[in-house]
DRENVEXGU-184062 format. One record per atom (N, C-alpha, C, O, CB): x, y, z. Coordinates in steps of 0.2 Angstrom, whole numbers, padded with zeros to 4 digits, always signed. Glycine has a CB too. Example, Ala and Ser with C-alpha at 12.3 -4.5 7.8 and 13.67 -1.06 7.14 Angstrom:
# residues 2
+0066-0028+0039+0062-0022+0039+0066-0016+0039+0071-0017+0042+0057-0022+0045+0064-0011+0035+0068-0005+0036+0064+0000+0039+0067+0006+0040+0070-0003+0029
***
This chain:
# residues 90
-0021-0037-0061-0021-0035-0054-0029-0034-0053-0032-0036-0048-0017-0029-0053-0033-0030-0057-0039-0029-0057-0044-0034-0062-0042-0035-0068-0041-0022-0058-0049-0036-0059-0053-0040-0063-0058-0036-0068-0057-0030-0067-0058-0045-0059-0062-0039-0072-0066-0035-0076-0071-0030-0073-0072-0024-0075-0070-0039-0081-0074-0033-0067-0079-0029-0063-0076-0023-0060-0079-0018-0059-0083-0034-0058-0070-0024-0058-0067-0019-0055-0065-0013-0059-0065-0007-0057-0061-0021-0052-0062-0015-0065-0061-0011-0071-0068-0008-0073-0068-0002-0075-0059-0016-0078-0074-0011-0074-0079-0007-0075-0082-0002-0070-0085+0003-0071-0084-0011-0077-0080-0003-0064-0082+0001-0058-0077+0008-0059-0078+0013-0056-0081-0004-0052-0071+0007-0062-0067+0013-0061-0070+0017-0067-0071+0023-0066-0058+0011-0062-0072+0013-0073-0074+0017-0079-0081+0021-0076-0082+0027-0078-0076+0011-0085-0085+0018-0073-0092+0022-0070-0090+0027-0066-0094+0032-0066-0097+0017-0067-0086+0027-0062-0083+0032-0057-0080+0037-0061-0080+0043-0058-0079+0029-0053-0076+0037-0066-0073+0041-0070-0078+0045-0074-0077+0051-0075-0069+0038-0074-0084+0042-0076-0089+0046-0080-0096+0045-0075-0100+0040-0076-0090+0043-0088-0096+0049-0071-0102+0048-0065-0108+0050-0069-0114+0048-0067-0102+0054-0058-0108+0054-0074-0115+0056-0078-0119+0050-0081-0125+0050-0082-0113+0061-0086-0114+0044-0082-0118+0038-0084-0122+0035-0079-0126+0031-0082-0113+0033-0087-0121+0036-0073-0125+0033-0068-0131+0038-0067-0130+0043-0064-0120+0032-0062-0137+0036-0069-0143+0040-0068-0147+0039-0061-0151+0043-0059-0148+0039-0075-0146+0032-0059-0150+0030-0053-0146+0032-0047-0140+0030-0046-0151+0022-0053-0148+0036-0042-0144+0038-0036-0142+0031-0032-0137+0030-0030-0147+0044-0030-0146+0027-0032-0145+0021-0029-0139+0016-0031-0135+0013-0028-0152+0018-0029-0140+0016-0038-0133+0013-0041-0128+0017-0040-0122+0013-0039-0134+0012-0050-0127+0024-0040-0122+0028-0039-0119+0026-0031-0113+0026-0030-0124+0036-0040-0124+0025-0026-0121+0024-0021-0118+0017-0019-0114+0016-0015-0126+0026-0016-0120+0012-0023-0118+0006-0024-0111+0006-0027-0106+0003-0024-0123+0001-0028-0110+0009-0032-0103+0010-0035-0098+0013-0030-0092+0011-0030-0104+0014-0042-0100+0018-0026-0097+0021-0021-0094+0016-0017-0088+0015-0016-0100+0026-0017-0098+0013-0014-0097+0007-0008-0092+0002-0011-0088-0001-0007-0105+0003-0006-0093-0001-0018-0089-0005-0020-0082-0002-0022-0077-0006-0022-0093-0007-0026-0082+0004-0023-0075+0007-0024-0072+0008-0017-0066+0006-0016-0075+0015-0028-0076+0010-0012-0072+0010-0005-0070+0003-0003-0064+0002+0000-0077+0013+0000-0074-0003-0005-0071-0009-0004-0065-0011-0007-0061-0015-0004-0075-0013-0004-0065-0009-0014-0059-0010-0018-0052-0007-0016-0047-0009-0016-0060-0008-0025-0054+0000-0013-0048+0003-0010-0046+0001-0004-0040+0000-0003-0049+0010-0009-0049-0002+0000-0047-0005+0006-0044-0011+0005-0039-0012+0009-0052-0007+0011-0046-0015+0000-0043-0022-0002-0035-0020-0004-0031-0023-0002-0047-0026-0007-0035-0016-0008-0029-0014-0012-0024-0011-0007-0018-0012-0007-0030-0009-0018-0027-0008-0002-0023-0004+0003-0020-0010+0007-0014-0009+0009-0028+0002+0006-0023-0015+0010-0022-0020+0014-0016-0025+0011-0012-0028+0014-0028-0024+0015-0016-0024+0004-0012-0029-0001-0005-0025+0000+0000-0027+0002-0015-0031-0010-0006-0018-0002+0000-0014-0001+0004-0014+0006+0010-0015+0006-0002-0007-0002+0000-0014+0011+0002-0014+0018+0007-0021+0020+0012-0021+0023-0003-0014+0022+0003-0027+0016+0006-0033+0017+0013-0033+0014+0018-0036+0016+0001-0038+0015+0014-0030+0008+0020-0030+0004+0025-0025+0008+0031-0027+0008+0018-0027-0003+0023-0020+0010+0028-0015+0012+0030-0016+0021+0036-0014+0023+0025-0006+0011+0027-0019+0024+0028-0020+0031+0034-0025+0032+0038-0023+0037+0022-0024+0035+0035-0030+0029+0040-0035+0030+0046-0034+0026+0049-0039+0023+0037-0042+0029+0048-0028+0025+0055-0026+0021+0061-0027+0025+0062-0023+0029+0054-0019+0019+0066-0032+0025+0071-0032+0029+0076-0028+0026+0077-0027+0020+0074-0039+0029+0081-0025+0030+0087-0020+0029+0092-0022+0033+0092-0025+0038+0085-0013+0031+0099-0021+0029+0104-0023+0032+0105-0018+0038+0105-0012+0038+0110-0024+0027+0107-0022+0044+0109-0017+0050+0116-0014+0049+0121-0016+0046+0109-0022+0056+0116-0009+0053+0123-0005+0052+0126-0004+0059+0122-0003+0065+0121+0003+0048+0132-0003+0059+0135-0002+0066+0135+0007+0067+0132+0011+0062+0145-0005+0067+0137+0009+0072+0136+0016+0074+0141+0020+0069+0140+0026+0068+0139+0018+0083+0145+0018+0066+0150+0021+0061+0148+0021+0054+0151+0024+0049+0158+0018+0061+0143+0017+0053+0140+0016+0046+0141+0010+0043+0138+0009+0037+0142+0021+0042+0146+0006+0045+0147+0000+0042+0142-0005+0043+0138-0005+0048+0155-0002+0043+0142-0010+0038+0137-0016+0039+0139-0020+0045+0145-0022+0046+0138-0021+0033+0134-0022+0049+0135-0026+0055+0135-0034+0052+0132-0036+0048+0130-0025+0059+0139-0038+0056+0139-0046+0054+0135-0049+0059+0133-0046+0064+0146-0049+0055+0133-0055+0056+0129-0058+0061+0134-0063+0065+0139-0065+0063+0124-0062+0057+0131-0064+0072+0135-0068+0076+0132-0075+0076+0126-0076+0077+0134-0066+0083+0136-0080+0074+0134-0086+0073+0132-0090+0079+0129-0095+0079+0139-0090+0071+0134-0087+0086+0133-0091+0091+0125-0089+0094+0123-0091+0099+0138-0089+0096+0122-0085+0091+0116-0083+0093+0111-0085+0087+0113-0086+0081+0115-0076+0095+0104-0087+0090+0099-0089+0086+0096-0083+0080+0095-0085+0075+0094-0092+0090+0097-0078+0084+0095-0072+0080+0099-0069+0075+0105-0068+0077+0093-0067+0084+0097-0067+0069+0102-0065+0064+0102-0057+0065+0097-0054+0063+0100-0068+0056+0108-0054+0067+0109-0048+0069+0110-0044+0063+0110-0038+0063+0114-0047+0074+0112-0047+0058+0114-0044+0051+0108-0040+0048+0109-0035+0045+0117-0049+0045+0102-0042+0050+0096-0039+0046+0092-0037+0051+0091-0040+0056+0093-0044+0042+0089-0032+0050+0083-0028+0054+0077-0027+0050+0077-0027+0044+0085-0020+0057+0071-0027+0054+0065-0025+0051+0064-0018+0051+0065-0014+0056+0059-0028+0054+0062-0016+0044+0061-0009+0043+0053-0007+0045+0048-0010+0042+0063-0008+0036+0052-0002+0048+0046+0001+0050+0043+0004+0044+0047+0008+0040+0047+0006+0057+0036+0002+0043+0033+0005+0037+0031+0012+0038+0028+0014+0043+0025+0001+0035+0034+0016+0033+0032+0024+0033+0025+0025+0032+0022+0021+0027+0036+0028+0028+0021+0029+0035+0015+0031+0034+0014+0035+0027+0017+0040+0026+0013+0034+0039+0009+0032+0024+0008+0036+0018+0003+0042+0018-0002+0041+0020+0006+0031+0013+0004+0047+0015+0000+0052+0016-0001+0055+0009+0002+0054+0004+0002+0056+0021-0007+0060+0009-0007+0064+0003-0002+0068+0001+0001+0072+0006-0013+0068+0003+0000+0068-0005+0006+0072-0007+0002+0079-0008-0003+0079-0011+0010+0069-0012+0005+0084-0007+0003+0091-0009+0005+0093-0016+0011+0091-0018+0007+0096-0004+0002+0096-0020+0004+0098-0026+0007+0105-0025+0004+0110-0023-0001+0098-0031+0012+0106-0028+0016+0113-0028+0013+0116-0034+0014+0114-0040+0024+0112-0028+0010+0122-0033+0008+0125-0039+0013+0130-0041+0015+0134-0036+0002+0129-0039+0016+0131-0047+0021+0135-0049+0018+0141-0054+0022+0145-0056+0026+0130-0054
***
């Protein structure tokens, strides 16, 4: 999924003391932001179009009506917003 340039970027950001030039550190941060945006867009594309079986009010699976062009047996699922997970200290 990640190419060599992106793996190198992750390594540099894990060890920031190896970047001595502030301009190079700024460039690495900008590259990391672009990488995060790209991966987030890929994840959104995968999770938005997940079909799910439609159910009746009593919980049983709904059948498709062959007389209509739309397939009533399947519905589109709304993507849940991803948020930061809180760590529970024990």
